[in-house]
C-alpha positions in Angstrom: 87.7 82.3 123.0 88.0 79.5 120.5 85.6 79.4 117.7 84.9 75.9 116.1 81.9 74.7 114.6 80.9 71.0 114.0 78.1 69.8 111.8 74.8 69.2 113.2 74.6 65.8 111.5 77.8 64.4 113.0 75.7 62.2 115.4 73.3 61.0 112.7 76.3 60.2 110.5 78.1 58.2 113.0 74.9 56.4 113.8 74.5 55.3 110.4 78.1 54.1 110.4 79.1 56.6 107.6 82.5 58.2 107.5 81.8 61.9 108.3 84.1 64.8 106.8 83.5 67.6 109.2 84.4 71.1 107.9 85.6 73.6 110.3 85.6 77.4 109.9 88.7 79.4 109.4 88.9 82.6 111.4 91.3 85.0 109.9 92.9 88.0 111.8 95.8 89.1 109.4 97.2 88.3 106.2 100.0 85.7 107.4 97.2 83.1 107.8 96.3 83.1 104.3 99.9 82.5 103.3 99.8 79.5 105.8 96.7 78.1 104.0 98.5 78.1 100.7 101.7 76.4 102.2 99.6 73.6 103.7 97.9 73.0 100.4 101.2 72.5 98.6 102.4 70.0 101.2 99.0 68.2 101.3 99.2 67.9 97.4 102.8 66.6 97.8 101.7 63.5 100.0 98.3 62.7 98.5 96.1 64.2 95.8 93.0 66.0 97.2 89.8 66.2 95.1 88.2 69.2 96.9 89.3 71.7 99.3 86.8 73.7 101.1 87.0 76.4 104.1 85.1 79.1 105.3 86.8 82.5 106.1 85.2 84.2 109.1 86.0 88.0 108.9 85.3 90.5 111.7 84.4 93.4 109.5 83.4 94.4 106.1 87.1 95.9 105.4 88.6 92.6 106.3 85.8 90.8 104.1 87.0 93.0 101.2 90.8 92.6 101.9 90.7 88.8 102.1 88.4 88.4 98.9 91.4 90.0 97.1 93.9 87.7 98.9 91.9 84.6 98.0 92.0 85.4 94.2 95.7 85.0 94.7 95.3 82.0 96.7 93.1 80.1 94.1 96.2 80.5 91.7 98.3 78.7 94.4 96.4 75.5 94.6 98.1 72.6 92.9 96.7 71.5 89.6 95.9 68.0 90.9 93.4 69.5 93.3 90.4 69.6 91.0 88.1 72.3 92.9 88.8 75.0 95.3 85.6 76.0 97.2 86.1 79.3 99.4 83.3 80.8 101.2 83.5 84.4 102.7 81.1 85.5 105.3 80.8 87.3 108.6 80.2 85.2 111.7 76.8 83.6 111.4 75.4 80.2 112.4 73.5 79.8 109.1 76.7 79.1 107.2 78.5 76.7 109.5 77.3 73.3 108.1 78.3 71.8 104.7 78.4 68.2 103.7 80.6 66.3 101.6 80.6 62.6 100.4 83.7 60.4 101.3 84.5 60.4 97.5 85.5 64.1 98.1 88.0 64.3 100.8 88.6 67.6 102.3 91.0 69.7 104.6 89.6 70.6 107.9 91.0 73.7 109.5 90.4 74.7 112.9 91.5 78.2 113.8 90.7 80.6 116.6 91.9 82.6 119.4 92.8 80.9 122.8 93.0 82.8 126.0 95.5 81.0 128.3 96.8 82.4 131.6 96.1 85.9 130.4 97.9 85.7 127.2 95.7 86.1 123.9 97.5 84.5 121.0 96.7 82.7 117.8 96.6 78.9 117.8 96.4 76.4 114.8 95.3 72.8 114.9 94.9 71.3 111.4 93.6 68.0 110.8 93.6 66.4 107.3 91.3 63.5 106.7 91.7 61.3 103.7 91.0 57.6 103.7 91.1 57.4 107.5 94.5 58.9 108.0 95.1 62.1 110.1 98.1 64.3 110.7 98.4 67.1 113.2 100.4 70.2 112.5 101.9 73.0 114.7 101.5 76.7 114.7 102.6 77.9 111.1 103.6 81.4 112.4 106.4 80.2 115.0 109.8 81.4 114.5 111.1 78.0 113.4 108.1 75.7 113.0 107.7 72.1 112.0 107.2 71.5 108.4 104.2 69.4 107.3 106.5 66.8 106.0 108.3 66.5 109.3 111.4 68.8 108.8 112.4 72.1 110.2 111.2 75.3 108.3 112.5 78.8 108.4 111.1 82.2 107.9 113.5 84.0 105.6 113.9 87.7 104.7 115.6 88.2 101.2 117.2 91.6 101.0 118.8 93.4 98.0 118.4 96.6 95.8 118.1 94.2 92.9 114.8 92.5 92.2 112.0 92.4 89.7 110.9 94.3 87.7 114.4 95.0 87.1 116.2 92.3 85.1 119.5 90.8 85.8 121.3 87.6 87.2 120.8 88.7 91.0 117.2 89.3 90.2 116.5 85.8 88.7 118.7 84.2 91.6 116.5 85.8 94.3 113.1 84.9 92.6 113.7 81.4 91.7 115.6 80.5 95.1 112.5 81.9 96.9 110.2 80.1 94.8 111.9 76.7 95.5 112.2 77.6 99.2 108.4 78.2 99.3 107.7 74.9 97.8 110.0 73.2 100.4 107.7 74.8 103.1 109.7 77.8 104.0 108.3 81.1 104.6 110.0 83.7 102.3 109.6 87.5 102.1 111.5 89.9 99.9 112.5 93.3 100.8 113.6 95.8 98.1 113.3 99.5 97.1 110.4 100.9 95.0 110.5 100.8 91.3 108.6 103.6 89.8 105.0 103.1 90.7 105.5 99.6 92.2 105.7 100.3 95.9 104.1 98.8 98.9 103.4 95.1 99.4 103.0 92.9 96.2 102.4 89.3 95.9 104.2 87.1 93.1 103.7 83.7 91.8 103.5 81.0 94.7 102.6 83.4 97.4 105.9 85.3 97.4 105.5 88.5 99.6 107.7 91.4 98.3 108.1 94.6 100.3 108.8 97.5 97.9 109.7 100.0 100.4 109.5 103.9 99.4 113.3 104.5 98.9 114.3 105.6 95.4 117.5 104.7 93.9 120.2 107.2 93.1 122.9 105.5 91.3 122.8 102.0 89.4 119.5 101.0 91.1 121.2 101.5 94.6 119.4 103.3 97.2 121.2 106.3 99.0 123.1 105.0 102.2 121.4 106.2 105.3 122.9 103.8 107.8 120.0 104.3 110.2 117.2 105.6 108.0 116.2 102.1 107.1 116.2 100.7 110.6 112.3 101.6 111.5 111.0 99.9 108.4 113.4 97.0 108.5 112.7 96.3 112.3 108.8 96.4 111.5 109.3 93.8 108.8 111.4 91.5 110.7 108.9 91.6 113.7 105.8 91.5 111.6 106.8 88.6 109.5 108.5 86.8 112.6 111.6 86.3 110.5 114.2 83.8 111.8 117.0 84.5 109.3 118.1 87.4 107.0 119.5 86.7 103.7 121.3 89.5 102.0 122.6 89.5 98.2 125.1 91.5 96.4 128.1 93.3 97.7 127.2 96.6 96.1 123.7 96.7 97.4 123.3 99.5 100.1 120.0 98.2 101.4 121.6 94.7 101.8 124.4 96.1 103.9 122.1 98.3 106.2 119.7 95.3 106.5 122.6 92.8 107.7 123.7 95.3 110.1 120.5 96.1 111.6 119.4 92.3 111.8 122.7 91.5 113.6 122.2 94.3 116.0 118.7 92.8 116.8 120.2 89.4 117.2 119.1 87.8 114.1 121.2 85.2 112.1 122.2 86.4 108.7 123.6 85.0 105.6 125.1 86.8 102.7 125.5 85.8 99.1 128.1 87.6 96.8 127.3 87.5 93.2 130.1 89.3 91.6 133.9 89.8 91.5 135.8 92.9 92.4 139.3 94.1 92.2 141.7 95.6 94.7 143.5 98.5 92.9 140.8 101.1 91.9 139.3 103.6 94.1 135.7 102.1 94.0 136.8 98.6 94.7 138.9 99.9 97.6 136.0 101.7 99.3 133.7 98.7 98.4 136.0 96.1 99.9 136.2 98.3 103.2 132.4 98.4 103.5 132.3 94.5 102.8 134.8 93.9 105.6 132.8 95.9 108.0 129.4 94.2 107.2 131.0 90.7 106.9 132.8 90.9 110.2 129.5 89.7 112.0 127.7 87.5 109.5 127.0 83.8 110.3 127.5 82.3 106.8 128.5 83.5 103.3 127.6 81.9 99.9 129.4 82.3 96.8 128.3 81.3 93.3 131.7 79.9 92.1 135.0 78.9 93.5 136.7 81.8 91.9 134.1 83.9 93.6 134.8 82.3 96.9 138.6 83.0 96.7 137.9 86.7 95.7 135.4 87.1 98.6 137.8 85.6 101.1 140.6 87.8 100.0 138.5 91.1 100.1 136.6 90.5 103.4 139.3 88.6 105.4 136.8 85.9 106.4 137.9 82.4 107.3 137.4 80.0 104.2 135.4 77.7 106.3 132.7 80.1 106.6 132.1 80.4 102.9 130.1 78.0 100.9 130.1 77.6 97.0 126.5 77.1 95.6 126.3 77.8 91.9 123.3 79.2 90.1 120.9 77.2 88.2 118.4 77.5 85.2 114.7 76.8 84.8 115.1 74.1 82.1 111.3 73.9 82.0 111.2 77.5 80.6 114.3 77.3 78.5 113.8 74.7 75.9 115.2 74.3 72.4 113.3 74.6 69.3 111.3 71.8 68.1 113.1 71.7 64.8 116.8 72.1 64.1 117.8 75.4 62.2 119.6 75.2 59.0 123.3 76.2 58.7 122.9 78.4 55.5 122.7 81.4 57.8 124.5 81.4 61.1 123.0 83.6 63.7 124.9 84.6 66.9 122.8 85.7 69.8 124.1 88.2 72.4 121.6 89.0 75.4 123.3 91.2 77.9 123.2 94.5 79.6 125.2 96.9 77.3 127.7 98.3 79.8 131.4 98.3 80.0 131.8 95.4 82.5 129.8 93.2 80.1 132.1 93.7 77.2 130.1 96.0 75.0 133.3 97.6 73.8 134.8 94.3 72.8 131.6 93.6 70.7 132.3 96.8 68.8 135.5 95.4 67.7 134.5 91.7 67.2 131.4 92.1 65.2 132.7 93.9 62.2 135.7 91.5 61.8 133.4 88.4 62.1 131.0 89.9 59.6 133.9 90.5 57.2 135.3 86.9 57.4 132.1 85.2 57.5 129.5 86.3 55.1 126.6 84.1 56.1 126.9 85.2 59.9 124.2 87.5 61.5 124.0 88.9 64.9 120.9 89.5 67.2 121.5 91.7 70.1 119.4 92.0 73.0 119.8 94.4 75.8 120.1 97.9 76.6 122.5 100.3 78.4 124.8 103.2 77.9 127.0 101.3 75.6 124.2 100.8 73.0 125.2 104.1 71.2 128.5 102.7 70.4 127.1 99.5 68.9 124.6 101.6 66.9 127.5 103.8 65.7 129.4 100.8 64.7 126.5 99.2 62.9 126.2 102.6 60.9 130.0 102.9 60.2 130.4 99.5 58.7 126.8 99.4 57.0 125.8 96.1 58.9 122.0 97.3 59.5 120.9 94.0 57.5 123.2 91.7 59.6 123.0 93.1 63.1 119.6 93.4 64.7 119.3 95.5 67.9 116.2 94.4 69.9 116.6 96.8 72.8 115.7 95.4 76.3 114.3 92.1 76.4 111.9 90.9 79.2 112.9 87.7 80.9 109.9 86.0 79.6 110.9 86.5 76.0 114.6 85.5 76.3 113.9 82.0 75.3 112.2 83.1 72.1 115.3 85.2 71.2 117.8 82.5 72.1 116.1 79.7 70.1 116.4 81.9 66.9 120.1 81.5 67.0 123.0 78.9 66.7 125.7 80.3 69.0 125.5 82.4 72.1 128.3 85.0 72.6 129.2 86.3 76.0 131.8 89.0 76.1 132.0 89.8 79.8 135.3 91.3 81.2 134.4 89.9 84.7 131.9 87.3 85.6 131.4 85.4 88.9 129.0 82.9 87.2 126.9 83.7 84.1 123.3 82.6 84.3 122.9 83.6 80.7 125.2 80.9 79.7 123.1 78.3 81.5 119.8 79.8 79.8 121.5 79.5 76.3 122.9 75.9 76.7 119.5 74.9 78.1 118.2 76.2 74.7 120.6 74.2 72.7 123.0 76.9 71.8 126.9 76.5 71.6 128.4 79.1 73.7 131.5 81.3 73.0 132.7 83.1 76.0 135.5 85.2 77.5 137.9 83.2 79.9 137.3 85.5 82.9 136.2 84.8 86.6 134.0 81.8 87.1 133.0 81.2 83.7 135.2 78.2 83.0 133.5 76.5 85.9 130.0 76.7 84.3 130.0 74.2 81.3 131.9 71.2 80.1 134.5 71.8 77.4 132.3 70.3 74.8 129.5 72.8 75.3 131.6 76.0 75.4 134.5 77.6 73.6 136.6 79.8 75.7 138.7 82.9 74.5 140.9 85.7 76.1 139.1 89.0 76.3 140.8 90.2 73.1 139.2 90.9 69.8 141.5 88.6 67.8 141.0 85.8 70.2 137.3 86.2 70.2 137.2 86.0 66.5 139.1 82.8 66.2 136.9 81.4 69.1 133.7 82.1 66.9 135.2 80.6 63.7 135.9 77.6 65.8 132.4 77.4 67.1 130.9 77.6 63.5 132.8 74.5 62.6 131.5 72.6 65.7 127.9 73.4 65.0 127.1 70.2 63.0 128.2 68.1 65.8 125.9 69.9 68.4 122.5 68.2 69.2 120.1 70.9 71.0 117.9 68.4 72.6 120.8 66.3 74.0 122.4 69.5 75.4 119.0 70.4 77.0 118.8 67.1 78.7 122.3 67.2 80.0 121.5 70.9 81.4 118.5 69.3 83.3 121.1 66.9 85.0 123.7 69.6 85.8 121.7 72.4 87.1 118.4 72.6 89.1 117.1 75.4 91.3 115.7 72.6 93.8 119.3 71.5 94.3 120.4 75.0 95.0 117.6 75.4 97.5 118.4 72.2 99.2 122.0 73.2 99.5 121.0 76.6 100.7 118.8 75.0 103.4 122.1 73.4 104.9 123.7 76.8 105.0 120.7 78.2 106.9 120.5 75.2 109.3 124.3 76.0 110.1 123.6 79.6 110.6 120.9 79.0 113.0 123.0 76.7 115.0 125.6 79.6 115.5 126.1 80.4 119.1 124.5 83.6 120.2 126.9 86.6 121.2 126.5 89.7 123.4 126.8 93.3 122.1 130.3 93.5 123.5 131.3 90.6 121.3 129.7 92.0 118.3 131.5 95.2 118.6 134.8 93.5 119.1 134.3 91.9 115.8 133.8 95.2 113.9 136.8 96.6 115.9 139.1 94.0 114.4 139.1 95.9 111.1 139.9 99.2 112.7 138.1 102.0 114.6 136.7 103.4 111.5 138.1 102.1 108.3 141.3 100.3 109.2 144.7 101.7 109.4 145.8 103.5 106.3 149.5 102.9 106.1 150.2 104.8 102.8 148.5 107.7 100.8 148.1 106.2 97.2 149.6 108.1 94.3 147.2 110.6 92.8 147.6 111.5 89.1 146.8 115.2 88.5 145.3 116.5 85.3 147.8 117.5 82.8 147.0 121.2 83.2 147.3 121.3 87.0 150.9 121.9 88.5 152.1 119.1 90.5 154.0 121.1 93.0 151.3 122.2 95.1 152.1 124.1 98.3 151.3 122.3 101.4 150.5 119.0 99.9 152.8 116.2 99.7 152.0 113.5 97.2 154.6 111.0 98.5 153.7 108.2 100.9 154.0 109.2 104.3 157.0 107.6 106.2 156.0 104.4 108.4 
């Protein structure tokens, strides 16, 4: 039956020719409905500022009452700042709590929610009417697979999947988080799926109502879960059905959870989009195996996104995809978070900042050779290094060997919320990556007004204009010369002007809008039957493509190369 309560004073108010603001009761049966309330609040605030929001939550048990009291503490944080008051009443069904009055100076939202039995089908219905100054607008059911946005456009229900997400720190983690937040504000429903991090497991809610599933899979290597192929199918299927997902978006090529989720989603008939965040080679053993897995996974995806044109070329070559299926959408930066210092630093003491994971791929070994030479040539230069990793030991040894404890400060791991305070303490940002598809750290440094010195690798030359970055080859001598050039350029740099330029160049809202276009194209792709899906996979070989040659294998120096029964020569074609 459909529960809906009207004020007893409706007739009297109409008789007295007064405008009546009728409050309806909101009957909640699962947690998706609370998310729907939050999304509608954001959309209403965007169109017209409301003074008061009031609703009544009708729960059918004491357990539900406790559960939603916790949920609404989160909901209160989602309400826009322009909405002065949020009044939420929790109760079980009773007639004594049905009626509340509001004057016409305090417009409210009126929600009507219930269960409607129609032709033997019991399903949730939603009919919301917003009253403000005499206007009203009706909305469709928010839990439909592709519903109608409050502002009139189509909305999607998206599942973001990756092994890399908060509380881990990195470029992929930031990309997923900020993209999800902007998509939520655009009216879409976004859910994140990742593996458990320590004690962080189960379902968690983040800022803006972002729902995150930390499934109980433990990482075994570089934050990657153990490949199980079908071990994740039950939980992925449950999340897809429970959240009524319309599209699955996987991130990062070496995320095993991403590959398995995309494969299962395509098997179930969902549309999938994949974003590649890194560059890979073609010759080493790890890249060969990774490229084979990528070919198999991307054989049946609907659309692919890369973060730079260099990354697009790399992905097309590795996966064999047609270039027209691959889109380039760069990363962005939250310029409201990364602001320059209010006062300009003096140049008596030049501070060079490094914020990076201290691993081989990020050029930590290059730093070991560059820092002592720069300190020798420039006595007024100091270094601040933020980050942690296996190469930190080498940097500590370098500092001890050259007696640079007073000129090289090691901060260790820096939480993302504190990166801005580290950046604004310096003049120059140094990036020594050996491979990079698109470096978000460079954007964050430029937004804080720092001049950047970086290696000329991958998609880095596409990130900033030439007057905001000094590029160098990934060699110690060339890096030292680039740092000396940047020091001479410092008096010409205006941090505030650089920050304003970054606001015009990069925006997460622009990234979200462009990603919406890719989602729309993916959802318009025609459906295929199982035979067509399998034929796509078979185009890359029955198992792992045809291997024409056995690669040369270098044996250790103590092992005899003339091994009986084994030929190290390529087999004849």
